[in-house]
Every structure is written in C-alpha cells, then in structure tokens.
DRENVEXRO-262215 format. One record per residue (C-alpha): residue number from 1; x negated, y negated, z negated; residue in three letters. Coordinates in Angstrom, 3 decimals. Each point is the difference from the previous one (the first is absolute). Layout:
% residues N
seq	xx	yy	zz	type
NUM	X	Y	Z	ala
...
//
This chain:
% residues 94
seq	xx	yy	zz	type
1	9.061	9.270	-10.676	met
2	2.621	2.714	0.218	ala
3	0.346	1.692	3.354	ser
4	3.519	-1.399	0.507	leu
5	-0.932	-3.625	-0.731	asp
6	0.327	-2.301	2.983	ile
7	-3.250	-1.665	0.929	ile
8	0.347	-3.760	0.236	thr
9	-2.493	-2.608	1.142	ala
10	-0.169	-1.282	-3.579	leu
11	-0.613	3.420	-1.562	ser
12	-2.632	0.827	2.617	leu
13	-1.709	-3.349	-0.603	lys
14	-0.272	0.680	-3.742	glu
15	-1.328	3.526	0.573	ile
16	-2.661	-1.276	2.411	ile
17	-1.051	-2.777	-2.393	lys
18	-0.476	2.479	-2.813	thr
19	-1.619	2.893	1.830	arg
20	-2.354	-2.082	2.161	leu
21	-0.700	-2.821	-2.456	glu
22	1.213	-2.330	2.725	ala
23	-0.254	-3.748	-0.344	glu
24	2.587	-0.557	2.698	leu
25	2.593	2.303	1.500	val
26	2.585	-0.898	2.616	glu
27	2.522	2.663	0.953	val
28	2.690	-0.262	2.644	glu
29	2.734	2.598	0.413	asp
30	0.388	0.223	3.775	ile
31	2.695	2.678	-0.176	ser
32	2.899	-2.345	-0.568	gly
33	-0.098	0.507	-3.751	gly
34	0.326	3.775	-0.123	cys
35	-3.542	0.498	-1.328	gly
36	-1.336	2.136	2.827	gln
37	-2.544	-2.278	1.730	ala
38	-2.430	-2.476	-1.524	phe
39	-2.731	-2.376	1.123	glu
40	-2.496	-0.996	-2.672	cys
41	-2.868	-2.380	-0.575	ile
42	-2.263	1.024	-2.859	ile
43	-2.827	-2.116	-1.413	val
44	-2.217	1.803	-2.505	ser
45	-3.564	-0.149	-1.229	lys
46	0.036	3.813	0.191	leu
47	-0.423	-0.368	3.776	phe
48	-3.392	-1.731	-0.323	glu
49	-2.660	1.772	2.075	gly
50	2.474	2.344	1.694	lys
51	0.837	0.323	3.676	lys
52	3.605	-0.329	1.127	thr
53	0.492	3.762	0.298	ile
54	-1.348	0.512	-3.529	gln
55	2.395	-2.615	-1.335	arg
56	2.952	1.597	1.768	his
57	-0.941	3.410	-1.349	arg
58	-0.261	-1.431	-3.506	gln
59	3.434	-1.609	0.271	val
60	1.510	3.153	1.503	asn
61	-1.492	2.104	-2.782	ser
62	1.306	-2.296	-2.738	glu
63	3.461	-0.189	1.567	leu
64	0.399	3.534	1.360	lys
65	3.045	0.683	-2.193	asp
66	1.707	-3.094	1.414	ile
67	-1.159	0.250	3.614	ile
68	1.270	3.572	0.209	ser
69	3.522	-1.308	-0.652	arg
70	0.150	-2.717	2.664	val
71	0.175	0.069	3.772	his
72	-2.638	-2.659	0.706	ala
73	-2.709	-1.754	-2.005	phe
74	-2.435	-2.468	1.521	ser
75	-2.658	-1.888	-1.863	gln
76	-2.594	-2.697	0.327	lys
77	-2.590	0.033	-2.750	ser
78	-2.354	-2.834	-0.864	phe
79	-2.580	-0.889	-2.606	thr
80	0.717	-3.277	-1.805	pro
81	-2.801	-1.702	1.967	thr
82	1.347	1.248	3.340	glu
83	3.482	-1.166	-0.895	trp
84	-1.153	-3.527	-0.804	val
85	-2.276	-0.238	3.061	lys
86	1.977	1.727	2.729	asn
87	3.626	0.725	-0.776	ala
88	2.840	-2.431	0.484	lys
89	1.408	0.785	-3.421	gly
90	3.351	1.252	1.270	thr
91	1.496	3.089	1.540	met
92	-1.116	-1.499	3.340	asp
93	-3.363	1.637	-0.802	ala
94	1.624	3.312	0.878	leu
//
C-alpha cells in the first residue's frame, strides 16, 4: 500500500484477513468515511492460547504500517471458539 493511498474499511479488512489468517473480520470506519478511525473485530486461530494483551500486540505488530497512518484503531480479537461461544456475531461485540 503506497503511503498516499486512502485506507478504507474494505482495504483494511482484506489486509487483516491476509496478515492474521483471520476467519472473520468486521471493520467499521467511525471517522465519517475519511479513513482515520476504525473499530475492528478479528477472529483468528492465531490467537489460540494467547492473552488479550498478546493478541493486541500481535495485531499491532502486523498492522503497524497501517496503524501509524490513522488517528484511532480499536480492536476486539477472538479465537474461533470464543466467537461462537461468547460473541454476538456483530459489531455490537465492540
């Protein structure tokens, strides 16, 4: 992604899916469409056995080139089992 490319919810979703081998990704642009603030739900088997802080660090590490270009990035990360058992399955989980 070139440094001048605008980050969209769709482009961020695809990047997360690829880099984190995510089974499910939901991304909401909460900046009114200008690509500066995002809320994300990420479901990946890569989170198995990791505490929340470890998951967040993993996501931040994988997305550091993107996160450095936005004003706000919030995430909720789940294993597939956690998602099925506990999450509502929508952005309401945020």
